Short mmCIF file of the C-alpha atoms (twelve columns), coordinates in Angstrom:
data_MODEL
# 
_entry.id   MODEL 
# 
loop_
_atom_site.group_PDB 
_atom_site.id 
_atom_site.type_symbol 
_atom_site.label_atom_id 
_atom_site.label_alt_id 
_atom_site.label_comp_id 
_atom_site.label_asym_id 
_atom_site.label_seq_id 
_atom_site.Cartn_x 
_atom_site.Cartn_y 
_atom_site.Cartn_z 
_atom_site.pdbx_PDB_model_num 
ATOM 1  C CA . MET A 1  0.120   0.193  -0.029  1 
ATOM 2  C CA . THR A 2  1.156   3.330  -1.148  1 
ATOM 3  C CA . ILE A 3  0.285   6.761  0.716   1 
ATOM 4  C CA . VAL A 4  -0.306  9.567  -1.850  1 
ATOM 5  C CA . ASN A 5  -1.040  12.939 -2.237  1 
ATOM 6  C CA . LEU A 6  -5.270  13.381 -2.730  1 
ATOM 7  C CA . LYS A 7  -4.165  15.598 -5.755  1 
ATOM 8  C CA . GLU A 8  -2.403  13.362 -7.047  1 
ATOM 9  C CA . ILE A 9  -5.356  10.636 -6.902  1 
ATOM 10 C CA . LEU A 10 -7.553  13.388 -8.443  1 
ATOM 11 C CA . LYS A 11 -5.511  13.872 -11.390 1 
ATOM 12 C CA . ASP A 12 -5.548  10.271 -12.311 1 
ATOM 13 C CA . THR A 13 -9.139  10.013 -12.175 1 
ATOM 14 C CA . GLU A 14 -10.293 12.881 -14.502 1 
ATOM 15 C CA . LYS A 15 -7.501  11.845 -16.570 1 
ATOM 16 C CA . LYS A 16 -8.530  8.257  -16.790 1 
ATOM 17 C CA . LYS A 17 -12.194 8.983  -16.133 1 
ATOM 18 C CA . TYR A 18 -12.873 6.700  -12.919 1 
ATOM 19 C CA . ALA A 19 -14.175 7.236  -9.158  1 
ATOM 20 C CA . VAL A 20 -12.294 6.279  -5.772  1 
ATOM 21 C CA . GLY A 21 -14.730 5.438  -2.852  1 
ATOM 22 C CA . CYS A 22 -14.578 7.878  0.111   1 
ATOM 23 C CA . PHE A 23 -15.515 5.748  3.111   1 
ATOM 24 C CA . ASN A 24 -15.741 7.032  6.839   1 
ATOM 25 C CA . VAL A 25 -13.754 5.275  9.588   1 
ATOM 26 C CA . VAL A 26 -14.791 5.515  12.950  1 
ATOM 27 C CA . ASN A 27 -11.900 2.988  14.144  1 
ATOM 28 C CA . TYR A 28 -8.449  0.698  13.707  1 
ATOM 29 C CA . ASP A 29 -10.827 -2.314 12.588  1 
ATOM 30 C CA . SER A 30 -12.770 0.013  9.714   1 
ATOM 31 C CA . VAL A 31 -9.166  1.460  7.989   1 
ATOM 32 C CA . LYS A 32 -8.162  -2.355 8.298   1 
ATOM 33 C CA . GLY A 33 -11.103 -3.849 6.085   1 
ATOM 34 C CA . ILE A 34 -11.368 -1.009 4.068   1 
ATOM 35 C CA . LEU A 35 -7.131  -0.818 3.369   1 
ATOM 36 C CA . LEU A 36 -7.277  -4.789 3.174   1 
ATOM 37 C CA . ALA A 37 -10.414 -4.843 0.682   1 
ATOM 38 C CA . ALA A 38 -8.263  -1.802 -1.618  1 
ATOM 39 C CA . GLU A 39 -4.866  -4.059 -1.476  1 
ATOM 40 C CA . LYS A 40 -6.933  -7.051 -2.718  1 
ATOM 41 C CA . MET A 41 -9.139  -4.916 -5.432  1 
ATOM 42 C CA . ARG A 42 -5.944  -2.910 -6.192  1 
ATOM 43 C CA . SER A 43 -8.249  0.414  -6.086  1 
ATOM 44 C CA . PRO A 44 -7.418  3.581  -4.985  1 
ATOM 45 C CA . VAL A 45 -9.573  4.498  -1.973  1 
ATOM 46 C CA . ILE A 46 -10.350 7.868  0.218   1 
ATOM 47 C CA . LEU A 47 -10.460 7.773  4.127   1 
ATOM 48 C CA . GLY A 48 -12.348 10.030 6.232   1 
ATOM 49 C CA . ILE A 49 -12.595 10.490 9.761   1 
ATOM 50 C CA . ALA A 50 -13.766 13.158 11.970  1 
ATOM 51 C CA . GLU A 51 -11.567 15.048 13.837  1 
ATOM 52 C CA . VAL A 52 -13.076 14.065 17.234  1 
ATOM 53 C CA . GLN A 53 -12.673 10.052 16.153  1 
ATOM 54 C CA . LEU A 54 -8.916  10.373 15.879  1 
ATOM 55 C CA . LYS A 55 -8.073  9.389  19.619  1 
ATOM 56 C CA . ASP A 56 -10.097 5.773  18.821  1 
ATOM 57 C CA . VAL A 57 -7.760  4.999  15.388  1 
ATOM 58 C CA . CYS A 58 -4.254  4.452  15.998  1 
ATOM 59 C CA . PHE A 59 -1.747  4.863  12.806  1 
ATOM 60 C CA . GLU A 60 1.337   3.634  14.391  1 
ATOM 61 C CA . SER A 61 1.131   0.191  13.372  1 
# 
């Protein structure tokens, strides 16, 4: 999995005419599930999280 700038993703979507899903995450399990599915499908995703939920998700792993 590669983390890229949103601008890069959107530039590619415009060029190749496809959409990227944005998924709201609320905890580590939702992040893990979405990323595993995205890797399996070899598809980019956008993860969204509310600032108040940042304390519930550990991004250090």
